[in-house]
KEKE-3310 file (N, C-alpha, C; in steps of 0.2 Angstrom, whole numbers, plus 5000, padded with zeros to 4 digits):
npx = (4999:5004:4992:4989:5000:4997:4985:4989:4998:4989:4980:4989:4993:4980:4978:4988:4985:4973:4974:4985:5002:5013:5027:5034:5038:5039:5046:5044:5049:5042:5034:5017:5006:4993:4982:4975:4961:4957:4966:4979:4996:5013:5027:5043:5061:5073:5087:5088:5081:5065:5053:5036:5023:5008:4995:4985:4978:4973:4977:4964:4959:4962:4957:4955:4954:4949:4960:4969:4974:4965:4969:4968:4968:4962:4970:4977:4985:4991:4991:5007:5013:5026:5027:5029:5027:5023:5021:5014:5021:5013:5006:4993:4985:4972:4967:4966:4964:4971:4987:5004:5021:5024:5013:5006:5000:4996:5000:5005:5006:5015)
npy = (4876:4889:4897:4892:4896:4910:4911:4907:4917:4929:4925:4925:4939:4944:4940:4945:4959:4961:4957:4964:4967:4959:4964:4959:4959:4972:4982:4996:5012:5027:5043:5046:5052:5061:5064:5069:5068:5059:5048:5038:5039:5033:5042:5037:5036:5035:5032:5043:5054:5054:5042:5038:5029:5022:5018:5006:4995:4991:4982:4972:4975:4989:5006:5019:5036:5054:5060:5051:5034:5022:5011:4994:4993:5004:5016:5029:5033:5047:5059:5063:5056:5045:5028:5010:5000:4985:4974:4969:4975:4981:4983:4990:4992:4998:5005:5020:5028:5033:5041:5036:5034:5021:5006:4999:4985:4984:4973:4972:4984:4995)
npz = (4838:4840:4843:4855:4863:4861:4868:4881:4884:4883:4894:4905:4906:4908:4921:4928:4926:4932:4945:4950:4951:4962:4972:4982:5000:5013:5026:5034:5042:5046:5044:5047:5035:5028:5015:4998:5000:5011:5009:5017:5019:5022:5025:5021:5024:5011:5000:4992:4999:5003:5002:4996:5003:5000:5010:5006:5010:5026:5042:5048:5060:5062:5061:5049:5050:5049:5056:5058:5062:5071:5083:5088:5102:5106:5107:5097:5082:5076:5062:5057:5067:5070:5064:5061:5048:5040:5026:5010:4995:4980:4964:4957:4942:4939:4949:4955:4965:4976:4973:4973:4976:4980:4983:4997:5005:5021:5033:5047:5060:5069)
capx = (5003:5004:4987:4990:5004:4994:4980:4992:5000:4983:4978:4994:4992:4975:4978:4992:4982:4967:4976:4991:5009:5017:5034:5038:5036:5044:5045:5046:5047:5041:5029:5010:5003:4986:4981:4971:4954:4957:4971:4984:5003:5018:5033:5048:5067:5077:5094:5087:5077:5059:5048:5029:5019:5000:4992:4979:4973:4975:4975:4957:4958:4964:4952:4957:4949:4952:4966:4975:4973:4963:4972:4964:4968:4959:4974:4976:4990:4989:4995:5013:5016:5030:5026:5032:5022:5024:5016:5016:5021:5009:5004:4986:4984:4966:4966:4969:4961:4977:4993:5010:5027:5023:5007:5007:4995:4999:4998:5007:5007:5018)
capy = (4877:4896:4899:4890:4901:4916:4910:4907:4924:4933:4923:4927:4946:4947:4939:4951:4966:4961:4956:4967:4964:4959:4966:4957:4962:4977:4985:5003:5016:5033:5047:5045:5058:5061:5068:5067:5066:5054:5043:5038:5038:5034:5044:5034:5038:5032:5035:5050:5059:5050:5038:5039:5023:5022:5012:5003:4990:4990:4976:4972:4979:4996:5010:5025:5042:5060:5062:5045:5027:5020:5005:4989:4994:5010:5021:5033:5035:5053:5062:5066:5052:5039:5022:5005:4996:4979:4972:4968:4980:4979:4988:4988:4997:5002:5008:5026:5032:5037:5041:5037:5029:5013:5005:4995:4982:4983:4967:4974:4991:4996)
capz = (4844:4840:4846:4862:4866:4862:4873:4887:4886:4885:4901:4910:4906:4911:4928:4932:4926:4936:4952:4951:4952:4969:4972:4989:5006:5015:5033:5033:5048:5043:5047:5044:5032:5025:5008:4993:5002:5016:5008:5021:5017:5026:5021:5024:5022:5007:4999:4989:5002:5005:4998:4999:5003:5000:5014:5002:5014:5033:5045:5050:5067:5062:5057:5047:5051:5047:5060:5057:5062:5077:5085:5091:5109:5108:5105:5091:5078:5073:5056:5059:5071:5067:5065:5058:5044:5036:5022:5003:4990:4975:4959:4953:4937:4938:4956:4955:4971:4979:4969:4976:4973:4982:4986:5002:5009:5027:5037:5054:5061:5076)
cpx = (5003:4998:4986:4994:5001:4989:4983:4995:4994:4981:4982:4993:4986:4975:4982:4989:4977:4969:4981:4997:5012:5024:5038:5035:5041:5042:5048:5045:5047:5036:5022:5008:4997:4986:4977:4964:4954:4962:4976:4991:5008:5024:5039:5056:5069:5083:5094:5083:5071:5056:5041:5026:5012:4998:4985:4975:4977:4973:4968:4955:4960:4958:4955:4951:4953:4959:4971:4972:4970:4965:4967:4963:4965:4964:4974:4983:4988:4994:5001:5017:5021:5028:5029:5027:5026:5019:5018:5015:5017:5008:4998:4985:4978:4964:4970:4967:4966:4983:4999:5015:5026:5016:5008:5001:4997:4996:5000:5008:5010:5019)
cpy = (4885:4899:4897:4894:4908:4916:4910:4914:4929:4932:4926:4935:4948:4945:4944:4958:4966:4961:4960:4964:4964:4960:4963:4960:4968:4979:4992:5007:5023:5037:5046:5052:5057:5066:5065:5064:5060:5047:5043:5036:5037:5036:5042:5036:5033:5035:5042:5055:5055:5047:5038:5032:5024:5016:5010:4999:4990:4984:4977:4975:4986:5000:5017:5030:5048:5062:5056:5038:5026:5013:5000:4990:5001:5017:5024:5035:5042:5055:5065:5062:5047:5033:5017:5001:4991:4977:4970:4974:4978:4985:4986:4994:5000:5006:5015:5031:5037:5036:5041:5033:5022:5012:4999:4992:4980:4976:4968:4981:4992:5003)
cpz = (4845:4844:4854:4866:4867:4867:4880:4889:4887:4892:4907:4911:4909:4918:4931:4931:4931:4943:4954:4952:4959:4968:4979:4995:5009:5022:5032:5040:5045:5047:5043:5041:5029:5019:5003:4996:5006:5015:5014:5018:5023:5022:5025:5020:5016:5005:4996:4992:5005:5000:5001:4998:5004:5004:5010:5007:5021:5036:5047:5056:5068:5058:5056:5048:5048:5051:5060:5058:5070:5078:5088:5099:5111:5107:5098:5088:5074:5067:5059:5064:5066:5068:5060:5054:5040:5031:5015:4999:4984:4970:4956:4948:4937:4944:4957:4960:4974:4975:4974:4973:4974:4985:4991:5005:5015:5030:5045:5054:5068:5077)
residu = (UNK:UNK:UNK:UNK:UNK:UNK:UNK:UNK:UNK:UNK:UNK:UNK:UNK:UNK:UNK:UNK:UNK:UNK:UNK:UNK:UNK:UNK:UNK:UNK:UNK:UNK:UNK:UNK:UNK:UNK:UNK:UNK:UNK:UNK:UNK:UNK:UNK:UNK:UNK:UNK:UNK:UNK:UNK:UNK:UNK:UNK:UNK:UNK:UNK:UNK:UNK:UNK:UNK:UNK:UNK:UNK:UNK:UNK:UNK:UNK:UNK:UNK:UNK:UNK:UNK:UNK:UNK:UNK:UNK:UNK:UNK:UNK:UNK:UNK:UNK:UNK:UNK:UNK:UNK:UNK:UNK:UNK:UNK:UNK:UNK:UNK:UNK:UNK:UNK:UNK:UNK:UNK:UNK:UNK:UNK:UNK:UNK:UNK:UNK:UNK:UNK:UNK:UNK:UNK:UNK:UNK:UNK:UNK:UNK:UNK)
# end
């Protein structure tokens, strides 16, 4: 029985470690900022000033470039523009490409 519990614990920890931990969904309105060699962030207001959200994944019809985001209709969201982003908050322990307070996998951008 003890081995079974240990095996179950190791399996659960491995799944969480590999897949990351989901923290629910969020919708934020903030300023698009770029830094860290091409990483895109949204700086959104919070009770203590501002929170930084790293846009790890974008909807498939958006394209990131050096100036911001290309939209599906051909428009462009530039660095410094205000936008609203919805998506899943997550934490992936081994993904250190871009560092931020929050990691956001965007599903909708307006």
